[in-house]
MIBA-105629 format. One record per atom (N, C-alpha, C): residue number from 1; residue in one letter; atom name; x, y, z. Coordinates in pm, whole numbers, always signed. Example, Ala and Ser with C-alpha at 12.3 -4.5 7.8 and 13.67 -1.06 7.14 Angstrom:
<atoms>
+-----+---------+-------+--------+--------+--------+
! num ! residuo ! atomo !      X !      Y !      Z !
+-----+---------+-------+--------+--------+--------+
!   1 !       a !     N !  +1319 !   -569 !   +780 !
!   1 !       a !    CA !  +1230 !   -450 !   +780 !
!   1 !       a !     C !  +1320 !   -330 !   +780 !
!   2 !       s !     N !  +1285 !   -225 !   +708 !
!   2 !       s !    CA !  +1367 !   -106 !   +714 !
!   2 !       s !     C !  +1290 !     +3 !   +787 !
+-----+---------+-------+--------+--------+--------+
</atoms>
This chain:
<atoms>
+-----+---------+-------+--------+--------+--------+
! num ! residuo ! atomo !      X !      Y !      Z !
+-----+---------+-------+--------+--------+--------+
!   1 !       m !     N !  -3175 ! -11922 !  -7045 !
!   1 !       m !    CA !  -3160 ! -11870 !  -7181 !
!   1 !       m !     C !  -3018 ! -11802 !  -7180 !
!   2 !       a !     N !  -2924 ! -11833 !  -7273 !
!   2 !       a !    CA !  -2803 ! -11776 !  -7284 !
!   2 !       a !     C !  -2806 ! -11649 !  -7371 !
!   3 !       v !     N !  -2758 ! -11532 !  -7317 !
!   3 !       v !    CA !  -2758 ! -11407 !  -7381 !
!   3 !       v !     C !  -2645 ! -11386 !  -7457 !
!   4 !       k !     N !  -2637 ! -11366 !  -7593 !
!   4 !       k !    CA !  -2520 ! -11349 !  -7667 !
!   4 !       k !     C !  -2471 ! -11201 !  -7638 !
!   5 !       k !     N !  -2343 ! -11180 !  -7608 !
!   5 !       k !    CA !  -2268 ! -11062 !  -7582 !
!   5 !       k !     C !  -2279 ! -10966 !  -7700 !
!   6 !       k !     N !  -2318 ! -10850 !  -7696 !
!   6 !       k !    CA !  -2308 ! -10784 !  -7819 !
!   6 !       k !     C !  -2158 ! -10717 !  -7826 !
!   7 !       s !     N !  -2107 ! -10725 !  -7950 !
!   7 !       s !    CA !  -1959 ! -10672 !  -7973 !
!   7 !       s !     C !  -1957 ! -10511 !  -7952 !
!   8 !       s !     N !  -1846 ! -10475 !  -7893 !
!   8 !       s !    CA !  -1850 ! -10327 !  -7866 !
!   8 !       s !     C !  -1769 ! -10253 !  -7972 !
!   9 !       g !     N !  -1815 ! -10141 !  -8008 !
!   9 !       g !    CA !  -1758 ! -10051 !  -8101 !
!   9 !       g !     C !  -1747 ! -10108 !  -8235 !
!  10 !       r !     N !  -1661 ! -10010 !  -8306 !
!  10 !       r !    CA !  -1662 ! -10043 !  -8462 !
!  10 !       r !     C !  -1583 ! -10174 !  -8508 !
!  11 !       r !     N !  -1611 ! -10234 !  -8616 !
!  11 !       r !    CA !  -1541 ! -10354 !  -8656 !
!  11 !       r !     C !  -1415 ! -10298 !  -8726 !
!  12 !       y !     N !  -1422 ! -10200 !  -8805 !
!  12 !       y !    CA !  -1313 ! -10129 !  -8870 !
!  12 !       y !     C !  -1274 !  -9995 !  -8818 !
!  13 !       s !     N !  -1167 !  -9950 !  -8800 !
!  13 !       s !    CA !  -1130 !  -9846 !  -8748 !
!  13 !       s !     C !  -1129 !  -9727 !  -8865 !
!  14 !       p !     N !  -1149 !  -9601 !  -8831 !
!  14 !       p !    CA !  -1141 !  -9492 !  -8929 !
!  14 !       p !     C !  -1030 !  -9503 !  -9009 !
!  15 !       k !     N !   -923 !  -9527 !  -8958 !
!  15 !       k !    CA !   -785 !  -9529 !  -9017 !
!  15 !       k !     C !   -801 !  -9653 !  -9140 !
!  16 !       a !     N !   -864 !  -9754 !  -9102 !
!  16 !       a !    CA !   -884 !  -9877 !  -9208 !
!  16 !       a !     C !   -958 !  -9812 !  -9319 !
!  17 !       g !     N !  -1066 !  -9725 !  -9289 !
!  17 !       g !    CA !  -1151 !  -9679 !  -9401 !
!  17 !       g !     C !  -1084 !  -9575 !  -9491 !
!  18 !       k !     N !   -999 !  -9506 !  -9430 !
!  18 !       k !    CA !   -903 !  -9406 !  -9504 !
!  18 !       k !     C !   -829 !  -9482 !  -9601 !
!  19 !       a !     N !   -758 !  -9605 !  -9549 !
!  19 !       a !    CA !   -680 !  -9666 !  -9639 !
!  19 !       a !     C !   -742 !  -9734 !  -9766 !
!  20 !       v !     N !   -876 !  -9787 !  -9747 !
!  20 !       v !    CA !   -938 !  -9838 !  -9853 !
!  20 !       v !     C !   -987 !  -9736 !  -9931 !
!  21 !       e !     N !  -1030 !  -9618 !  -9885 !
!  21 !       e !    CA !  -1074 !  -9503 !  -9975 !
!  21 !       e !     C !   -947 !  -9460 ! -10058 !
!  22 !       r !     N !   -826 !  -9455 ! -10009 !
!  22 !       r !    CA !   -714 !  -9424 ! -10082 !
!  22 !       r !     C !   -678 !  -9522 ! -10198 !
!  23 !       e !     N !   -698 !  -9639 ! -10165 !
!  23 !       e !    CA !   -666 !  -9751 ! -10259 !
!  23 !       e !     C !   -793 !  -9744 ! -10385 !
!  24 !       m !     N !   -907 !  -9723 ! -10337 !
!  24 !       m !    CA !  -1006 !  -9716 ! -10441 !
!  24 !       m !     C !   -992 !  -9599 ! -10535 !
!  25 !       r !     N !   -945 !  -9480 ! -10477 !
!  25 !       r !    CA !   -914 !  -9383 ! -10570 !
!  25 !       r !     C !   -799 !  -9405 ! -10678 !
!  26 !       a !     N !   -707 !  -9460 ! -10620 !
!  26 !       a !    CA !   -584 !  -9513 ! -10691 !
!  26 !       a !     C !   -615 !  -9613 ! -10817 !
!  27 !       m !     N !   -725 !  -9715 ! -10771 !
!  27 !       m !    CA !   -792 !  -9791 ! -10892 !
!  27 !       m !     C !   -863 !  -9720 ! -10975 !
!  28 !       k !     N !   -940 !  -9631 ! -10940 !
!  28 !       k !    CA !  -1015 !  -9531 ! -11040 !
!  28 !       k !     C !   -940 !  -9460 ! -11138 !
!  29 !       k !     N !   -815 !  -9412 ! -11082 !
!  29 !       k !    CA !   -721 !  -9341 ! -11159 !
!  29 !       k !     C !   -641 !  -9438 ! -11262 !
!  30 !       g !     N !   -636 !  -9547 ! -11241 !
!  30 !       g !    CA !   -561 !  -9660 ! -11301 !
!  30 !       g !     C !   -411 !  -9675 ! -11254 !
!  31 !       k !     N !   -403 !  -9619 ! -11129 !
!  31 !       k !    CA !   -257 !  -9619 ! -11080 !
!  31 !       k !     C !   -229 !  -9746 ! -10989 !
!  32 !       l !     N !   -333 !  -9824 ! -10943 !
!  32 !       l !    CA !   -322 !  -9941 ! -10853 !
!  32 !       l !     C !   -280 ! -10054 ! -10910 !
!  33 !       t !     N !   -180 ! -10106 ! -10857 !
!  33 !       t !    CA !   -110 ! -10247 ! -10889 !
!  33 !       t !     C !   -110 ! -10350 ! -10775 !
!  34 !       s !     N !    -99 ! -10471 ! -10801 !
!  34 !       s !    CA !   -103 ! -10574 ! -10719 !
!  34 !       s !     C !    +19 ! -10648 ! -10690 !
!  35 !       g !     N !    +58 ! -10680 ! -10587 !
!  35 !       g !    CA !   +160 ! -10749 ! -10534 !
!  35 !       g !     C !   +295 ! -10757 ! -10609 !
!  36 !       r !     N !   +350 ! -10872 ! -10623 !
!  36 !       r !    CA !   +473 ! -10880 ! -10703 !
!  36 !       r !     C !   +472 ! -10863 ! -10851 !
!  37 !       s !     N !   +336 ! -10921 ! -10906 !
!  37 !       s !    CA !   +331 ! -10919 ! -11044 !
!  37 !       s !     C !   +313 ! -10774 ! -11125 !
!  38 !       k !     N !   +274 ! -10662 ! -11014 !
!  38 !       k !    CA !   +242 ! -10538 ! -11060 !
!  38 !       k !     C !   +145 ! -10519 ! -11174 !
!  39 !       k !     N !    +43 ! -10617 ! -11180 !
!  39 !       k !    CA !    -65 ! -10612 ! -11276 !
!  39 !       k !     C !   -156 ! -10504 ! -11226 !
!  40 !       k !     N !   -223 ! -10420 ! -11319 !
!  40 !       k !    CA !   -310 ! -10327 ! -11288 !
!  40 !       k !     C !   -440 ! -10395 ! -11227 !
!  41 !       v !     N !   -495 ! -10328 ! -11106 !
!  41 !       v !    CA !   -588 ! -10369 ! -11045 !
!  41 !       v !     C !   -731 ! -10309 ! -11107 !
!  42 !       t !     N !   -821 ! -10395 ! -11154 !
!  42 !       t !    CA !   -957 ! -10346 ! -11204 !
!  42 !       t !     C !  -1068 ! -10380 ! -11135 !
!  43 !       s !     N !  -1043 ! -10463 ! -11027 !
!  43 !       s !    CA !  -1157 ! -10523 ! -10945 !
!  43 !       s !     C !  -1183 ! -10448 ! -10808 !
!  44 !       r !     N !  -1314 ! -10409 ! -10787 !
!  44 !       r !    CA !  -1337 ! -10330 ! -10674 !
!  44 !       r !     C !  -1300 ! -10410 ! -10542 !
!  45 !       k !     N !  -1341 ! -10541 ! -10541 !
!  45 !       k !    CA !  -1301 ! -10627 ! -10428 !
!  45 !       k !     C !  -1149 ! -10626 ! -10399 !
!  46 !       q !     N !  -1081 ! -10637 ! -10507 !
!  46 !       q !    CA !   -928 ! -10661 ! -10492 !
!  46 !       q !     C !   -891 ! -10523 ! -10452 !
!  47 !       a !     N !   -926 ! -10422 ! -10473 !
!  47 !       a !    CA !   -898 ! -10284 ! -10439 !
!  47 !       a !     C !   -901 ! -10265 ! -10279 !
!  48 !       i !     N !  -1037 ! -10332 ! -10247 !
!  48 !       i !    CA !  -1069 ! -10306 ! -10087 !
!  48 !       i !     C !   -986 ! -10402 ! -10014 !
!  49 !       a !     N !   -934 ! -10518 ! -10068 !
!  49 !       a !    CA !   -858 ! -10609 ! -10003 !
!  49 !       a !     C !   -717 ! -10548 !  -9979 !
!  50 !       i !     N !   -667 ! -10480 ! -10093 !
!  50 !       i !    CA !   -543 ! -10423 ! -10060 !
!  50 !       i !     C !   -542 ! -10307 !  -9966 !
!  51 !       g !     N !   -663 ! -10227 !  -9959 !
!  51 !       g !    CA !   -667 ! -10135 !  -9857 !
!  51 !       g !     C !   -660 ! -10185 !  -9727 !
!  52 !       l !     N !   -741 ! -10287 !  -9700 !
!  52 !       l !    CA !   -738 ! -10345 !  -9570 !
!  52 !       l !     C !   -611 ! -10414 !  -9536 !
!  53 !       s !     N !   -539 ! -10456 !  -9627 !
!  53 !       s !    CA !   -407 ! -10527 !  -9600 !
!  53 !       s !     C !   -293 ! -10419 !  -9558 !
!  54 !       e !     N !   -312 ! -10302 !  -9628 !
!  54 !       e !    CA !   -231 ! -10190 !  -9603 !
!  54 !       e !     C !   -253 ! -10146 !  -9452 !
!  55 !       a !     N !   -385 ! -10136 !  -9431 !
!  55 !       a !    CA !   -416 ! -10076 !  -9284 !
!  55 !       a !     C !   -390 ! -10187 !  -9173 !
!  56 !       r !     N !   -387 ! -10304 !  -9216 !
!  56 !       r !    CA !   -330 ! -10411 !  -9103 !
!  56 !       r !     C !   -194 ! -10390 !  -9077 !
!  57 !       k !     N !   -107 ! -10381 !  -9193 !
!  57 !       k !    CA !    +34 ! -10349 !  -9184 !
!  57 !       k !     C !    +61 ! -10219 !  -9094 !
!  58 !       a !     N !    -31 ! -10126 !  -9103 !
!  58 !       a !    CA !    -21 !  -9998 !  -9046 !
!  58 !       a !     C !    -58 !  -9998 !  -8890 !
!  59 !       g !     N !   -124 ! -10109 !  -8857 !
!  59 !       g !    CA !   -177 ! -10130 !  -8725 !
!  59 !       g !     C !   -299 ! -10083 !  -8685 !
!  60 !       a !     N !   -385 ! -10064 !  -8785 !
!  60 !       a !    CA !   -522 ! -10019 !  -8769 !
!  60 !       a !     C !   -595 ! -10128 !  -8710 !
!  61 !       k !     N !   -736 ! -10099 !  -8665 !
!  61 !       k !    CA !   -824 ! -10224 !  -8610 !
!  61 !       k !     C !   -888 ! -10261 !  -8732 !
!  62 !       v !     N !   -838 ! -10374 !  -8765 !
!  62 !       v !    CA !   -915 ! -10449 !  -8892 !
!  62 !       v !     C !   -930 ! -10609 !  -8848 !
!  63 !       p !     N !  -1053 ! -10670 !  -8863 !
!  63 !       p !    CA !  -1048 ! -10811 !  -8812 !
!  63 !       p !     C !   -962 ! -10891 !  -8927 !
!  64 !       p !     N !   -927 ! -11017 !  -8866 !
!  64 !       p !    CA !   -835 ! -11095 !  -8939 !
!  64 !       p !     C !   -888 ! -11148 !  -9080 !
!  65 !       k !     N !   -811 ! -11196 !  -9166 !
!  65 !       k !    CA !   -861 ! -11235 !  -9286 !
!  65 !       k !     C !   -941 ! -11348 !  -9264 !
!  66 !       k !     N !  -1040 ! -11378 !  -9371 !
!  66 !       k !    CA !  -1139 ! -11478 !  -9351 !
!  66 !       k !     C !  -1058 ! -11615 !  -9355 !
!  67 !       k !     N !   -952 ! -11625 !  -9457 !
!  67 !       k !    CA !   -890 ! -11756 !  -9441 !
!  67 !       k !     C !   -805 ! -11798 !  -9313 !
!  68 !       a !     N !   -764 ! -11675 !  -9247 !
!  68 !       a !    CA !   -693 ! -11702 !  -9125 !
!  68 !       a !     C !   -787 ! -11752 !  -9025 !
!  69 !       a !     N !   -910 ! -11682 !  -9023 !
!  69 !       a !    CA !  -1020 ! -11701 !  -8924 !
!  69 !       a !     C !  -1061 ! -11851 !  -8937 !
!  70 !       a !     N !  -1069 ! -11895 !  -9056 !
!  70 !       a !    CA !  -1116 ! -12027 !  -9083 !
!  70 !       a !     C !  -1026 ! -12142 !  -9027 !
!  71 !       k !     N !   -894 ! -12109 !  -9050 !
!  71 !       k !    CA !   -777 ! -12197 !  -9003 !
!  71 !       k !     C !   -801 ! -12212 !  -8860 !
!  72 !       k !     N !   -823 ! -12115 !  -8782 !
!  72 !       k !    CA !   -835 ! -12112 !  -8643 !
!  72 !       k !     C !   -938 ! -12217 !  -8600 !
!  73 !       k !     N !  -1054 ! -12183 !  -8659 !
!  73 !       k !    CA !  -1176 ! -12266 !  -8635 !
!  73 !       k !     C !  -1154 ! -12410 !  -8658 !
!  74 !       s !     N !  -1095 ! -12442 !  -8770 !
!  74 !       s !    CA !  -1085 ! -12586 !  -8812 !
!  74 !       s !     C !   -968 ! -12652 !  -8726 !
!  75 !       a !     N !   -876 ! -12569 !  -8666 !
!  75 !       a !    CA !   -769 ! -12618 !  -8585 !
!  75 !       a !     C !   -834 ! -12668 !  -8448 !
!  76 !       k !     N !   -929 ! -12588 !  -8389 !
!  76 !       k !    CA !  -1002 ! -12623 !  -8277 !
!  76 !       k !     C !  -1091 ! -12753 !  -8294 !
!  77 !       k !     N !  -1136 ! -12772 !  -8403 !
!  77 !       k !    CA !  -1237 ! -12885 !  -8411 !
!  77 !       k !     C !  -1169 ! -13024 !  -8457 !
!  78 !       s !     N !  -1030 ! -13011 !  -8496 !
!  78 !       s !    CA !   -973 ! -13127 !  -8552 !
!  78 !       s !     C !   -922 ! -13225 !  -8447 !
!  79 !       t !     N !  -1014 ! -13291 !  -8370 !
!  79 !       t !    CA !  -1005 ! -13413 !  -8281 !
!  79 !       t !     C !  -1024 ! -13512 !  -8351 !
!  80 !       k !     N !   -937 ! -13616 !  -8351 !
!  80 !       k !    CA !   -926 ! -13726 !  -8429 !
!  80 !       k !     C !  -1009 ! -13841 !  -8365 !
!  81 !       r !     N !  -1097 ! -13905 !  -8430 !
!  81 !       r !    CA !  -1178 ! -14019 !  -8371 !
!  81 !       r !     C !  -1087 ! -14145 !  -8387 !
!  82 !       p !     N !  -1121 ! -14235 !  -8329 !
!  82 !       p !    CA !  -1048 ! -14369 !  -8339 !
!  82 !       p !     C !  -1109 ! -14445 !  -8455 !
!  83 !       p !     N !  -1030 ! -14500 !  -8534 !
!  83 !       p !    CA !  -1073 ! -14581 !  -8663 !
!  83 !       p !     C !  -1199 ! -14678 !  -8628 !
!  84 !       r !     N !  -1282 ! -14683 !  -8714 !
!  84 !       r !    CA !  -1395 ! -14759 !  -8703 !
!  84 !       r !     C !  -1351 ! -14921 !  -8712 !
!  85 !       k !     N !  -1427 ! -15009 !  -8645 !
!  85 !       k !    CA !  -1402 ! -15153 !  -8658 !
!  85 !       k !     C !  -1467 ! -15210 !  -8772 !
!  86 !       a !     N !  -1414 ! -15267 !  -8885 !
!  86 !       a !    CA !  -1464 ! -15341 !  -8986 !
!  86 !       a !     C !  -1569 ! -15446 !  -8931 !
!  87 !       a !     N !  -1686 ! -15467 !  -8987 !
!  87 !       a !    CA !  -1776 ! -15579 !  -8923 !
!  87 !       a !     C !  -1760 ! -15692 !  -9023 !
+-----+---------+-------+--------+--------+--------+
</atoms>
């Protein structure tokens, strides 16, 4: 039987948590804006995403984006099969 290795330590660093907390407070005050459009952020999920992005840029321990992780998985599985012969 194969034993799955338990991951060590925290998934997100305390530094990342502080960045998310700072962005959440800014959102609640109505001061948080997104990207180039500079539109006001009202979504809790978007505020968290902005906080994690800032933490990533600052070098905090944060897992990679889900989109980036999915690309890595699909790149590994993309082995081409030979075309089927028509009967």
